[in-house]
N, C-alpha and C positions, 0 to 999 in steps of 0.2 A: 504493500500500500504506500502511496505517496503521501507525505506530510508537507504542509505549507502554511502560509499566512496570507491574509489580505488586509488592505487598509484603504481608507478614504482620505488619508492624511489626517493628522491630529495636531491641532494648534496648541502649543504649550501655554501654560498660565503663569502670570506674574503672582507675586505673593498676595496681592490684593484680589486675586481671582479674575483679573482682566486678561483678555486674550493677547498673546504676543503676536508676532508677525506671521502671516500666512506663507511668506517666502521661506521662513525658517522651517515651517511644517513640511514644505515640499522637499527641502534639503534633507531634513531628518528622514523622510520617507525614502529618498534615494539612498541614503547611508544604510538604512535598514535592509534594503534589497541587497546591497553589496555585502553586508554582514551575513545575510542569509545564505548567499552563494558561497561565501568563504567557509561557513559552518557546515555546509553540505545539505541544506534544506532542498527539497525537491521542487517546490513551486512557490511563486509569489504572485498574487493578483492585486491590481490597483483598481479600486472601485471608483465610481463617478458620483460626486456630490458637488454642490455649488453654494456652500455655506462658509462662513468665516471660521467655524470650528472644525469643519471637514472640507478642506479646500482643494482636494484632488479632482479638479474639474475636467482634466484632460488626460485620461489614462494612457492614451497612445503616446503622448509626449513623454510622460514619465517612463514608460516601458521602453521607448526608443533610446532614451538616455541610459537606462539600466542595461539595455542589450549590449551596449558598447563597453560597459564596465564590469560585466559578469562573464563567467566562462561555462557554467553547466546548468544553472537553475532554469527551470521553465518559467516563462512569464506570461501573464494573461490579464484580462480585465475581469472585474468582479463586482458589478457588471458594467458593460457599456450600455447606456440608456439609449437604445437604438431608436426608440419612438421619436425622440426629439433631436436626432442627429441625422446626418446624411450617410446612408449605408455605404455608398461608394467611397466617400472620404474616410470613413472608419476602416474599411477594408484596406485602402491604400496606406493609411498610417500604420496599421498593424503589419501589413506585408513589408513595408519599409523596415520596421523594427525587426521583423523576422529575418530579413536579409542581413542586417547588422549582427544579429545574434547567431547566425548560422543555422537557423531553423528551430528556434526554441520558443516561438511565440504562439499564443492562442487567443481566441476571442470568446467571451461569454456574453451573449446578448440577452438583455432583459428589459423589463419595464422600469426598473428602479424602485427603491424603497421610499422615495419621496418625489414630490411633484414640482420642485422649484425650477426645473429646467423647462417646463411648459411655458410659463409667462416669459422667461428669459429669452427663449428662442421663438416666441410668437406662435405657440401652438395652443389649441383648446383642449381642455380635459374631456370634453364631450366626444372627442375623436380618439380617445385613449386606445380602444381595441383596434380600430381600423389602422391607426398609425403603426402599431406594433406588428400586426399581421402582414401588412404590405411591405413595410421596411425590412422585416425579417426575411421575407421572400426575396427582396432585392439583394440583401446581403448574401444569401445563399447563392443566388445567381452569379454575383461577382466572385464568390469564392470558387465556384465550380467551373466557370467559363472564362477564357481569356478575352473573348469578345462577348458583350452583353447586349441582349435585346430584352426590354422589359417595359411594361405599361401598367400604370396604376392611377390612383386618384389623389395621392398625397404628395407627389412631386412630378416634375416633367418626365416624359417617357424617354427611353434610351433605345436607339436603333442601331444595332450591330457596331458598337463602339468598343475600342480596346480599354481594358482596365488594368493598369500597371502600377507598380511592379508586381510580378507574380511571386508567390511564396517559394521558399527554397525547395520544399517537398511537393510542390504542385498545388497544394491547397492548405489553408490553415485549419487546425482543429477548431471546430465551431460548436460551442455548447449553448444550450438553452438554460438560462438562469431563472429560478422561480422561488418564491417564498413559501411554497406549499400549496400550489393551485392544482386541482385535478385537471382542468382544461389545459394548463401548461404542460402537465405530465403527458397528457394525450397528444398534444401538439408535437412535443419532442419525440415521442414514440412513432407517431405517424410520419414524421420527417426523417426518422432514422438518425437523429442527432443525440449526442450524450446530454444528460441533464444534470444540473447542479442545484441542490436544494440548500437554501439559506434557512438554517434552523436556529432561531434566536430566542425561543421560549418554549415552554411546555416540556413534554417528555419526548425526546428525539425518536424513540422507537415507534411512536405513533405515525411517523412519516413512512414506515415500511409499506403500508398499503398503497401509497402513492408510487413508490418505487416499483411495486409489483404491477400496478396499473400501467406504468410506463413500459415495463418490459413486455407485458402481454400485448399492449398496443403495437409496439415495434414488431413483435412476432407476427401478429395478424396483418400488419402492413408489409410483410415480406422483408423486414430488416433484421440482420443478425451480424455477428462479427465484432471487431474491436471497437466500433463506434457506439455500440449499445452498452453504456456504462453510466454509473452514478457517482457523483461526488457530493460531499457535505461541507458546507461552510457554517461556522459557528463562532460564538464568542468564547474567549478563553485567555488564560495566562499561565505560564509555568514559572515556578520558583523552586528553591531548594526544599522548602517545606510547604505543606498545604496551608498552614496558618499564614505564612508569609505571602503566598500567592493571593489568599483571600483579602488580606490587609492592603496589598498593593492595588488590586483590581477594583476594589469597592469605591474609592473616591472618584475615579473616572466614570464608573458605572453610574454613580449618583449624579455627577455633573451632566452626563449625557441625558439621563432621564429627566432632569430638571429642564434642560434646554428643549428637548423634544416634547416634554409635557406642555410647555408654553405654546408650541406650534400646533400640537395635535390634541390638546385637551386631556392628556394623560393625568392620572392622579400623582400625587407627590411620591417620590421613591421610598420604598419600604425596605429596610435592611433585612427583615425576615423573608421577604420575597426574593431578595438577592441570595441569601444563604440557601434557600430552598432550591434555587436554580443552580447554584454552584456545587451542590452535592448530588450524587446519583439519586434518582434518575433524571436530574435536571439538565438543562440545555447548555449550561456554561461549563467549559472545560478548564476550570480554575483549580490548580493543585500542583503537587510535586510530580516528578516524572512517572513514578509508578501509578499514581492515581489517574493521571491524564491518559497514560497508555492503556490501562485496564478499561477505562470508559470508552475509549475509541474502539478497542477491540470488541467490547460488549455491543456497541452500536453496529459494528460490522456484521455481527451475527443476525441482525434484523435487516440491514440495508444492503449488505453485500457491496458496499461502495469501494471504489478504487483510490479515492483521494479524500483526505480530511484536512481542512485548512481553517485557521483561526484568525479572527480579528482581535488583536490584543491592545492596540493603541487607541483608546477612547477617553474622552473627557480630560485630556491633558496628562495622560500617563507619562511619567518621566522617561526620557529617551533611554537612559541607562537601563531601566527596568525592561523596556521594550527589547533592546538588543540582547539582554541577558536571557529573556524568555525565548527569543528566536533561536539563540544558540543552544539552549537546553532542549528545545523541541527537536533540533537536528541531531544533537550529540547524545542525548539521554532518552528522550521519548521514542524516537524512531527505532533504535535498536531493540528497545523493549517491545514495541508493537510487532516488530518482525519476529521476535522470539515467541511471543504469545500466539501469533497467527500460525507459526510453524508447528506449534504444539497441537493446534486444532486441525491441521491439515491431514 
């Protein structure tokens, strides 16, 4: 199983709680990817947000920079909000990064977990479903064909035009990202694309029926082989001890929930809810290497997933804690996961 991390960028906080610069956050994100590569982590995804506290608004740009500064780690988006971007440009940006990396770049296309990109780029939320369906189709066409012919209602048609550069291996691995939607699981299976589930609450094993729905849909649609696979994205942090991990992750979790609560009307963060999620069978992989490895393998028994990757840097998590967690995930959690899975084989 591949282990990795994902980030939307995380803006650090001053002592008075005010946000520091977003440029510092992007540089910290770049440094974290380089550290992950050096530590031996398998995968790093850059998600897309457009806020002061999560400023990674251009995953393709960050990934292209990281592609030239890393040697082995796979790089992807987590997710690219394809509904409010141009699929041809997204493909071109990631294909360019792929060329720089020597063939290590992927795209995960999704609707996104927030909607700030809609007014920013002049789209209407009432077109939510149509935008995603049509633009995903165009992204697939660009990925599969050197010359593209496409017609839809959300952007001008394309008539037998070249889309360059082409990926190193002919096409980019293209995933469908979802927060746990049955229609998205069906869509990914019908298209024969791998699916990535963002599990940020509840009991993770309850996503198993969605993974089964995805696999059955793929089979009924005539798809099999290496593209039919599942990954899981979740919140988490690794430290030397469980208590240390819990103490480190909580302030950022609280800050994030206060910020998001103001935007979405969520209730005030409750430490009891945090602790419930941070212990099995909750959705936060916060703990020491043994604890995190055991919980990843436990979920594998339900999901059969091939990749598990964690969002660690939230709410102003200190950069040194982030880098330490990435290193422990690669050097301590990964070998434990491999040993536990080998015993079950």
